[in-house]
FITOR-266558 format. One record per residue: residue number from 1; residue in three letters; x, y, z of N, C-alpha, C, CB in turn. Coordinates in nm, 4 decimals. Glycine has a CB too. Layout:
BEGIN
+-----+-----+----------+----------+----------+----------+----------+----------+----------+----------+----------+----------+----------+----------+
|   n | res |      n_X |      n_Y |      n_Z |     ca_X |     ca_Y |     ca_Z |      c_X |      c_Y |      c_Z |     cb_X |     cb_Y |     cb_Z |
+-----+-----+----------+----------+----------+----------+----------+----------+----------+----------+----------+----------+----------+----------+
| NUM | ALA |        X |        Y |        Z |        X |        Y |        Z |        X |        Y |        Z |        X |        Y |        Z |
...
+-----+-----+----------+----------+----------+----------+----------+----------+----------+----------+----------+----------+----------+----------+
end
This chain:
BEGIN
+-----+-----+----------+----------+----------+----------+----------+----------+----------+----------+----------+----------+----------+----------+
|   n | res |      n_X |      n_Y |      n_Z |     ca_X |     ca_Y |     ca_Z |      c_X |      c_Y |      c_Z |     cb_X |     cb_Y |     cb_Z |
+-----+-----+----------+----------+----------+----------+----------+----------+----------+----------+----------+----------+----------+----------+
|   1 | MET |  -0.0766 |  -1.2016 |  -1.2898 |  -0.1509 |  -1.1371 |  -1.2434 |  -0.2091 |  -1.1938 |  -1.1056 |  -0.2287 |  -1.1138 |  -1.3379 |
|   2 | SER |  -0.2031 |  -1.3836 |  -1.0939 |  -0.2237 |  -1.4649 |  -1.0165 |  -0.2001 |  -1.4435 |  -0.8955 |  -0.1812 |  -1.5478 |  -1.0466 |
|   3 | LYS |  -0.0724 |  -1.3918 |  -0.8314 |   0.0088 |  -1.4115 |  -0.7497 |  -0.0120 |  -1.2437 |  -0.7047 |   0.1512 |  -1.4822 |  -0.8046 |
|   4 | PHE |  -0.0856 |  -1.1507 |  -0.6834 |  -0.1599 |  -1.0503 |  -0.7061 |  -0.2551 |  -1.0860 |  -0.6637 |  -0.1708 |  -1.0049 |  -0.8132 |
|   5 | GLY |  -0.3480 |  -1.1660 |  -0.6840 |  -0.5246 |  -1.1828 |  -0.6474 |  -0.4879 |  -1.2952 |  -0.5058 |  -0.6548 |  -1.2852 |  -0.8225 |
|   6 | GLU |  -0.3959 |  -1.3436 |  -0.5065 |  -0.3368 |  -1.4496 |  -0.3805 |  -0.3064 |  -1.3435 |  -0.2223 |  -0.1442 |  -1.5350 |  -0.4498 |
|   7 | LEU |  -0.2457 |  -1.2047 |  -0.3224 |  -0.1692 |  -1.1602 |  -0.1859 |  -0.2832 |  -1.0547 |  -0.1591 |   0.0128 |  -1.0893 |  -0.1995 |
|   8 | ILE |  -0.3694 |  -0.9941 |  -0.1859 |  -0.5068 |  -0.9505 |  -0.1641 |  -0.5974 |  -0.9619 |  -0.0877 |  -0.5566 |  -0.9693 |  -0.2251 |
|   9 | ASP |  -0.5808 |  -1.0895 |  -0.1227 |  -0.7163 |  -1.2160 |  -0.0816 |  -0.7438 |  -1.2388 |   0.0575 |  -0.6813 |  -1.3789 |  -0.1312 |
|  10 | GLY |  -0.6391 |  -1.2077 |   0.1752 |  -0.6443 |  -1.2155 |   0.3309 |  -0.7151 |  -1.1288 |   0.3973 |  -0.5273 |  -1.2045 |   0.3893 |
|  11 | ASN |  -0.7605 |  -1.1711 |   0.4391 |  -0.8454 |  -1.0981 |   0.5858 |  -0.7811 |  -0.9776 |   0.6248 |  -0.8420 |  -1.1962 |   0.7351 |
|  12 | ALA |  -0.6656 |  -1.0226 |   0.6938 |  -0.6102 |  -0.8425 |   0.7369 |  -0.5249 |  -0.7793 |   0.6082 |  -0.4738 |  -0.8372 |   0.9001 |
|  13 | PRO |  -0.6636 |  -0.6620 |   0.6502 |  -0.6037 |  -0.5397 |   0.6064 |  -0.4160 |  -0.5114 |   0.4870 |  -0.5933 |  -0.4793 |   0.7699 |
|  14 | LEU |  -0.3950 |  -0.4497 |   0.3359 |  -0.3184 |  -0.4986 |   0.2938 |  -0.3407 |  -0.3712 |   0.2492 |  -0.3067 |  -0.6206 |   0.2434 |
|  15 | LEU |  -0.1779 |  -0.2752 |   0.2347 |  -0.1685 |  -0.1364 |   0.2543 |  -0.0706 |  -0.1688 |   0.1631 |  -0.1461 |  -0.0562 |   0.3957 |
|  16 | LEU |  -0.0915 |  -0.1136 |   0.0022 |  -0.0582 |  -0.1479 |  -0.1523 |   0.0402 |   0.0428 |  -0.1518 |  -0.2641 |  -0.1818 |  -0.2970 |
|  17 | VAL |   0.1706 |   0.0350 |  -0.1312 |   0.2381 |   0.1752 |  -0.1853 |   0.2783 |   0.1869 |  -0.3524 |   0.3877 |   0.1954 |  -0.0975 |
|  18 | PHE |   0.2394 |   0.2516 |  -0.4131 |   0.3170 |   0.2199 |  -0.5418 |   0.3870 |   0.3141 |  -0.5408 |   0.2528 |   0.2040 |  -0.6710 |
|  19 | PHE |   0.5383 |   0.3044 |  -0.5943 |   0.6557 |   0.3860 |  -0.5963 |   0.7241 |   0.4088 |  -0.7324 |   0.7498 |   0.3277 |  -0.5069 |
|  20 | GLU |   0.8480 |   0.4929 |  -0.7265 |   0.9639 |   0.4831 |  -0.7699 |   1.0501 |   0.5459 |  -0.7607 |   0.9678 |   0.4717 |  -0.8469 |
|  21 | GLU |   1.1655 |   0.4265 |  -0.7480 |   1.2752 |   0.3697 |  -0.6356 |   1.3174 |   0.5605 |  -0.6957 |   1.4198 |   0.1683 |  -0.6752 |
|  22 | GLN |   1.3284 |   0.6149 |  -0.8540 |   1.4499 |   0.7433 |  -0.8516 |   1.3463 |   0.8581 |  -0.7385 |   1.4920 |   0.8358 |  -1.0702 |
|  23 | GLU |   1.2731 |   0.8648 |  -0.7057 |   1.1628 |   1.0050 |  -0.7034 |   1.2374 |   0.9985 |  -0.4889 |   0.8843 |   0.9493 |  -0.7612 |
|  24 | THR |   1.2932 |   1.1009 |  -0.4890 |   1.3064 |   1.1268 |  -0.4017 |   1.1878 |   1.1497 |  -0.2406 |   1.3654 |   1.2018 |  -0.4588 |
|  25 | ILE |   1.1063 |   1.1900 |  -0.3291 |   0.9895 |   1.2004 |  -0.2101 |   0.9772 |   1.0410 |  -0.1310 |   0.8144 |   1.2472 |  -0.2946 |
|  26 | ASP |   0.9478 |   0.9756 |  -0.2742 |   0.9272 |   0.8193 |  -0.2017 |   1.0710 |   0.7562 |  -0.1043 |   0.9000 |   0.6921 |  -0.3518 |
|  27 | THR |   1.1551 |   0.8192 |  -0.1142 |   1.2782 |   0.7397 |  -0.0251 |   1.2239 |   0.8162 |   0.1369 |   1.4922 |   0.7975 |  -0.0917 |
|  28 | GLU |   1.1965 |   0.9449 |   0.1040 |   1.1316 |   1.0235 |   0.2185 |   0.9951 |   0.9692 |   0.3307 |   1.0809 |   1.1461 |   0.1397 |
|  29 | PHE |   0.9415 |   0.8833 |   0.2323 |   0.8510 |   0.8408 |   0.2800 |   0.8892 |   0.6950 |   0.3134 |   0.7466 |   0.8671 |   0.2026 |
|  30 | HIS |   0.9569 |   0.6766 |   0.3211 |   0.9708 |   0.4468 |   0.3259 |   0.9949 |   0.4687 |   0.5386 |   1.2511 |   0.3209 |   0.1795 |
|  31 | PRO |   1.0167 |   0.5805 |   0.6133 |   0.9982 |   0.5916 |   0.7333 |   0.8857 |   0.5703 |   0.7777 |   1.0308 |   0.6832 |   0.7679 |
|  32 | ILE |   0.8685 |   0.6295 |   0.7280 |   0.6770 |   0.6337 |   0.7424 |   0.5888 |   0.4670 |   0.7718 |   0.6013 |   0.7008 |   0.5464 |
|  33 | LEU |   0.6462 |   0.4820 |   0.6444 |   0.5821 |   0.3080 |   0.6216 |   0.6828 |   0.2140 |   0.6930 |   0.5761 |   0.2465 |   0.4328 |
|  34 | ARG |   0.7875 |   0.2245 |   0.7877 |   0.8154 |   0.1535 |   0.8247 |   0.7706 |   0.1393 |   0.9843 |   0.9185 |   0.1565 |   0.7803 |
|  35 | ASP |   0.7183 |   0.2882 |   1.0289 |   0.6202 |   0.3000 |   1.1062 |   0.5248 |   0.2576 |   1.1374 |   0.5948 |   0.3547 |   1.1025 |
|  36 | VAL |   0.4130 |   0.2683 |   1.0195 |   0.3052 |   0.2195 |   0.9582 |   0.2757 |  -0.0049 |   1.0157 |   0.3564 |   0.2665 |   0.7598 |
|  37 | ALA |   0.4135 |   0.0084 |   0.9135 |   0.4313 |  -0.2059 |   0.9549 |   0.4202 |  -0.2043 |   1.1032 |   0.6330 |  -0.3105 |   0.9117 |
|  38 | ALA |   0.5510 |  -0.1565 |   1.2047 |   0.5240 |  -0.1579 |   1.3456 |   0.4421 |  -0.1680 |   1.3962 |   0.5451 |  -0.0938 |   1.3974 |
|  39 | ALA |   0.3320 |  -0.0237 |   1.3739 |   0.2653 |   0.0122 |   1.4867 |   0.1405 |  -0.1259 |   1.4423 |   0.2135 |   0.2065 |   1.4951 |
|  40 | ILE |   0.0902 |  -0.2175 |   1.3045 |   0.0010 |  -0.2454 |   1.3022 |   0.0477 |  -0.4462 |   1.3215 |  -0.0690 |  -0.1620 |   1.1785 |
|  41 | GLY |   0.1670 |  -0.4376 |   1.3423 |   0.2314 |  -0.5680 |   1.3561 |   0.1958 |  -0.7223 |   1.2776 |   0.2152 |  -0.5852 |   1.4914 |
|  42 | ASP |   0.1334 |  -0.7779 |   1.3068 |   0.0863 |  -0.9455 |   1.2201 |  -0.0349 |  -0.8476 |   1.2262 |   0.0816 |  -1.1567 |   1.3130 |
|  43 | GLN |  -0.0990 |  -0.8152 |   1.2006 |  -0.2429 |  -0.7543 |   1.1740 |  -0.2406 |  -0.6867 |   1.1014 |  -0.3106 |  -0.6952 |   1.2556 |
|  44 | GLY |  -0.1935 |  -0.6758 |   0.9937 |  -0.2213 |  -0.6578 |   0.8068 |  -0.0517 |  -0.5774 |   0.7572 |  -0.4110 |  -0.4984 |   0.7583 |
|  45 | LYS |  -0.0040 |  -0.5566 |   0.6670 |   0.0583 |  -0.5445 |   0.6087 |   0.1334 |  -0.4323 |   0.5340 |   0.0203 |  -0.5999 |   0.5805 |
|  46 | VAL |   0.2108 |  -0.4166 |   0.5018 |   0.2585 |  -0.2669 |   0.4116 |   0.3404 |  -0.3718 |   0.3465 |   0.3532 |  -0.1002 |   0.4962 |
|  47 | ILE |   0.2889 |  -0.3182 |   0.1919 |   0.3966 |  -0.3402 |   0.0843 |   0.4196 |  -0.2909 |  -0.0326 |   0.3992 |  -0.4383 |   0.0526 |
|  48 | LYS |   0.5314 |  -0.3016 |  -0.0439 |   0.6105 |  -0.1815 |  -0.1450 |   0.6189 |  -0.1442 |  -0.2589 |   0.7088 |  -0.1810 |  -0.1521 |
|  49 | ILE |   0.5436 |  -0.1139 |  -0.3653 |   0.5223 |  -0.1798 |  -0.5324 |   0.6325 |  -0.1121 |  -0.5785 |   0.3671 |  -0.1408 |  -0.6363 |
|  50 | ASP |   0.7639 |  -0.1717 |  -0.6469 |   0.7828 |  -0.0329 |  -0.7440 |   0.7302 |  -0.0190 |  -0.9149 |   0.9523 |  -0.0101 |  -0.7507 |
|  51 | ILE |   0.7077 |   0.0444 |  -0.9459 |   0.5315 |   0.0729 |  -1.0784 |   0.6736 |  -0.0015 |  -1.2024 |   0.4325 |   0.3663 |  -1.1393 |
|  52 | ASN |   0.7860 |   0.0238 |  -1.1794 |   0.8607 |  -0.0495 |  -1.3162 |   0.9332 |  -0.1042 |  -1.3171 |   0.9072 |  -0.0041 |  -1.4006 |
|  53 | LYS |   0.9260 |  -0.2183 |  -1.1646 |   0.9447 |  -0.3367 |  -1.1511 |   0.7798 |  -0.4214 |  -1.2015 |   1.0030 |  -0.3508 |  -0.9931 |
|  54 | ASN |   0.6770 |  -0.3594 |  -1.1703 |   0.5724 |  -0.4002 |  -1.1576 |   0.4561 |  -0.3235 |  -1.2808 |   0.5523 |  -0.3812 |  -1.0093 |
|  55 | LEU |   0.4856 |  -0.3161 |  -1.4214 |   0.4488 |  -0.1664 |  -1.5165 |   0.3042 |  -0.2208 |  -1.5236 |   0.5424 |  -0.1305 |  -1.7044 |
|  56 | LYS |   0.2591 |  -0.3665 |  -1.5128 |   0.1507 |  -0.4198 |  -1.5849 |   0.0418 |  -0.4112 |  -1.4470 |   0.1872 |  -0.5876 |  -1.6612 |
|  57 | LEU |   0.0881 |  -0.4029 |  -1.3531 |  -0.0400 |  -0.4143 |  -1.2113 |  -0.0589 |  -0.2841 |  -1.2125 |   0.0050 |  -0.4747 |  -1.0316 |
|  58 | SER |   0.0470 |  -0.1896 |  -1.2524 |   0.0333 |  -0.0387 |  -1.2147 |  -0.1192 |   0.0043 |  -1.3479 |   0.2346 |   0.0678 |  -1.2519 |
|  59 | GLU |  -0.0599 |  -0.0136 |  -1.4760 |  -0.1843 |   0.0053 |  -1.5732 |  -0.3266 |  -0.0428 |  -1.5323 |  -0.1552 |  -0.0682 |  -1.7009 |
|  60 | ALA |  -0.2624 |  -0.1439 |  -1.4858 |  -0.4183 |  -0.2616 |  -1.4790 |  -0.4421 |  -0.1303 |  -1.3630 |  -0.4091 |  -0.5040 |  -1.4022 |
|  61 | LEU |  -0.4421 |  -0.1162 |  -1.2522 |  -0.4717 |  -0.0128 |  -1.1000 |  -0.5172 |   0.1261 |  -1.1626 |  -0.3029 |   0.0220 |  -0.9832 |
|  62 | ARG |  -0.4405 |   0.1326 |  -1.2722 |  -0.4464 |   0.3028 |  -1.3238 |  -0.3301 |   0.3817 |  -1.2575 |  -0.6020 |   0.3894 |  -1.2709 |
|  63 | VAL |  -0.2758 |   0.3290 |  -1.1903 |  -0.1385 |   0.4216 |  -1.1242 |  -0.1658 |   0.5790 |  -1.2189 |   0.0660 |   0.3238 |  -1.1762 |
|  64 | LYS |  -0.1264 |   0.6548 |  -1.1724 |  -0.0497 |   0.7975 |  -1.2090 |   0.0246 |   0.8287 |  -1.1550 |  -0.0977 |   0.9017 |  -1.2112 |
|  65 | VAL |  -0.0417 |   0.8695 |  -1.0409 |   0.0545 |   0.9622 |  -0.9310 |   0.0615 |   0.8627 |  -0.8748 |   0.0112 |   1.0955 |  -0.8394 |
|  66 | LEU |   0.2512 |   0.9259 |  -0.8739 |   0.3073 |   0.8831 |  -0.7207 |   0.3450 |   0.9473 |  -0.5638 |   0.4154 |   0.8417 |  -0.7488 |
|  67 | PRO |   0.3635 |   0.8748 |  -0.4677 |   0.2942 |   0.7842 |  -0.4910 |   0.0906 |   0.7854 |  -0.4661 |   0.3780 |   0.6944 |  -0.4097 |
|  68 | THR |   0.0888 |   0.6248 |  -0.4737 |  -0.0407 |   0.5596 |  -0.4962 |  -0.1085 |   0.4640 |  -0.3798 |  -0.0208 |   0.4775 |  -0.6181 |
|  69 | LEU |  -0.1757 |   0.4890 |  -0.2563 |  -0.1723 |   0.3876 |  -0.1331 |  -0.3132 |   0.3725 |  -0.1735 |  -0.1289 |   0.4385 |   0.0422 |
|  70 | MET |  -0.3526 |   0.2027 |  -0.1821 |  -0.4026 |   0.1515 |  -0.1925 |  -0.4616 |   0.0153 |  -0.0666 |  -0.3533 |   0.1557 |  -0.2886 |
|  71 | ILE |  -0.5942 |   0.0437 |   0.0401 |  -0.6181 |  -0.0751 |   0.1330 |  -0.6705 |  -0.1785 |   0.0571 |  -0.7119 |  -0.0476 |   0.2488 |
|  72 | TYR |  -0.6749 |  -0.2775 |   0.0898 |  -0.7348 |  -0.4194 |   0.0125 |  -0.8084 |  -0.5017 |   0.1112 |  -0.6103 |  -0.5231 |  -0.0525 |
|  73 | LYS |  -0.8809 |  -0.5322 |   0.1139 |  -0.8890 |  -0.6667 |   0.2188 |  -1.0213 |  -0.7482 |   0.1499 |  -0.9259 |  -0.6150 |   0.4154 |
|  74 | MET |  -0.9741 |  -0.8684 |   0.1311 |  -1.0823 |  -0.9951 |   0.1467 |  -1.0553 |  -0.9614 |   0.0004 |  -1.2634 |  -0.9956 |   0.2359 |
|  75 | GLY |  -0.9762 |  -0.9003 |  -0.1049 |  -0.9751 |  -0.9417 |  -0.2151 |  -1.0717 |  -0.7566 |  -0.2931 |  -1.0599 |  -1.1279 |  -0.2134 |
|  76 | GLU |  -1.0694 |  -0.7122 |  -0.2287 |  -1.1651 |  -0.6008 |  -0.2183 |  -1.0812 |  -0.5037 |  -0.2037 |  -1.2685 |  -0.6034 |  -0.1115 |
|  77 | MET |  -1.0734 |  -0.3128 |  -0.2533 |  -1.0016 |  -0.2546 |  -0.2406 |  -1.1223 |  -0.2041 |  -0.2393 |  -0.8922 |  -0.2394 |  -0.2962 |
|  78 | VAL |  -1.0786 |  -0.1153 |  -0.0519 |  -1.1664 |  -0.0567 |   0.0355 |  -1.1045 |   0.1072 |   0.0579 |  -1.1737 |  -0.1549 |   0.1780 |
|  79 | TRP |  -0.9870 |   0.1426 |   0.0254 |  -0.9148 |   0.2381 |   0.0382 |  -0.8537 |   0.3293 |  -0.0524 |  -0.8495 |   0.2004 |   0.0900 |
|  80 | ARG |  -0.7978 |   0.4258 |  -0.1537 |  -0.7035 |   0.4729 |  -0.2484 |  -0.7170 |   0.5962 |  -0.2280 |  -0.7162 |   0.4367 |  -0.3848 |
|  81 | GLN |  -0.5495 |   0.6060 |  -0.2437 |  -0.5251 |   0.7943 |  -0.2330 |  -0.4005 |   0.7736 |  -0.3246 |  -0.4794 |   0.8917 |  -0.0378 |
|  82 | SER |  -0.4107 |   0.9017 |  -0.3808 |  -0.2674 |   0.9449 |  -0.3975 |  -0.1989 |   1.0209 |  -0.3077 |  -0.2531 |   1.0101 |  -0.5018 |
|  83 | GLY |  -0.0812 |   1.0483 |  -0.3550 |   0.0242 |   1.0952 |  -0.2579 |   0.0337 |   1.0985 |  -0.0952 |   0.0363 |   1.2145 |  -0.2901 |
|  84 | GLU |   0.1447 |   1.1343 |  -0.0637 |   0.2109 |   1.0916 |   0.0996 |   0.0591 |   1.1147 |   0.2021 |   0.3780 |   1.2388 |   0.1659 |
|  85 | GLN |   0.0724 |   1.0089 |   0.3149 |  -0.0094 |   1.0700 |   0.3683 |   0.1159 |   1.0067 |   0.5171 |  -0.1963 |   1.0291 |   0.3326 |
|  86 | ASP |   0.0565 |   1.0835 |   0.6255 |   0.1649 |   1.0443 |   0.7778 |   0.0806 |   0.9405 |   0.8319 |   0.1923 |   1.1873 |   0.9201 |
|  87 | ALA |   0.1627 |   0.8787 |   0.8962 |   0.1798 |   0.7964 |   0.9304 |   0.0642 |   0.7354 |   1.0895 |   0.3163 |   0.8216 |   0.9253 |
|  88 | ASN |   0.0509 |   0.8572 |   1.1631 |  -0.1149 |   0.7795 |   1.2118 |  -0.2262 |   0.7685 |   1.1433 |  -0.1831 |   0.8393 |   1.3164 |
|  89 | THR |  -0.2266 |   0.8870 |   1.0090 |  -0.3238 |   0.8962 |   0.9170 |  -0.3243 |   0.7015 |   0.8772 |  -0.2721 |   1.0290 |   0.7760 |
|  90 | LEU |  -0.2470 |   0.6424 |   0.8747 |  -0.2667 |   0.5433 |   0.8167 |  -0.2167 |   0.4722 |   0.8824 |  -0.2430 |   0.5348 |   0.7112 |
|  91 | ILE |  -0.2515 |   0.4225 |   0.9825 |  -0.2414 |   0.3793 |   1.1274 |  -0.3892 |   0.3719 |   1.1470 |  -0.1571 |   0.4848 |   1.2369 |
|  92 | ALA |  -0.4371 |   0.4821 |   1.1909 |  -0.5682 |   0.4624 |   1.1893 |  -0.6769 |   0.4239 |   1.0869 |  -0.5953 |   0.5492 |   1.2270 |
|  93 | LEU |  -0.6522 |   0.4481 |   0.9882 |  -0.7215 |   0.3824 |   0.8665 |  -0.7423 |   0.2258 |   0.8483 |  -0.6457 |   0.4223 |   0.7519 |
|  94 | LEU |  -0.5617 |   0.1657 |   0.8792 |  -0.5783 |   0.0455 |   0.8558 |  -0.6641 |  -0.0372 |   1.0101 |  -0.4219 |  -0.0048 |   0.8111 |
|  95 | ASN |  -0.6140 |   0.0167 |   1.1038 |  -0.7118 |  -0.0051 |   1.2303 |  -0.8983 |  -0.0243 |   1.2309 |  -0.6805 |   0.1300 |   1.3146 |
|  96 | GLU |  -0.9086 |   0.0631 |   1.1114 |  -1.0328 |   0.0275 |   1.0207 |  -1.1246 |  -0.1005 |   1.0241 |  -0.9852 |   0.0255 |   0.8937 |
|  97 | TYR |  -0.9903 |  -0.1412 |   0.9777 |  -1.0393 |  -0.2771 |   0.8377 |  -0.9809 |  -0.4236 |   0.9159 |  -0.9172 |  -0.2499 |   0.6278 |
|  98 | ILE |  -0.9379 |  -0.4023 |   1.0644 |  -0.8645 |  -0.4732 |   1.1828 |  -0.9690 |  -0.5511 |   1.1944 |  -0.8153 |  -0.3942 |   1.3205 |
|  99 | ASP |  -1.0551 |  -0.6457 |   1.1500 |  -1.0900 |  -0.7420 |   1.2996 |  -1.0834 |  -0.7295 |   1.4344 |  -1.0269 |  -0.8366 |   1.3106 |
+-----+-----+----------+----------+----------+----------+----------+----------+----------+----------+----------+----------+----------+----------+
end
């Protein structure tokens, strides 16, 4: 998990999206995440994490409902929510944490 620590340690906000490949709801959510990533550009990041490939991390963060979304900034979780969100909501949330 040291790579995770390096990932979340940046000054730019990082949106983590925990999902499962087989879930059709999650595949419908991916275009929204692309829109969010395009809107924030290089001022932040959007990273999708498949819970089946990252089981230890998912367990450590107590991910129980999919999708689970988290925003990290400077190593701290500043927002967390389970369930899908629309692009405008996610963009507004990330913008709150952009310096």
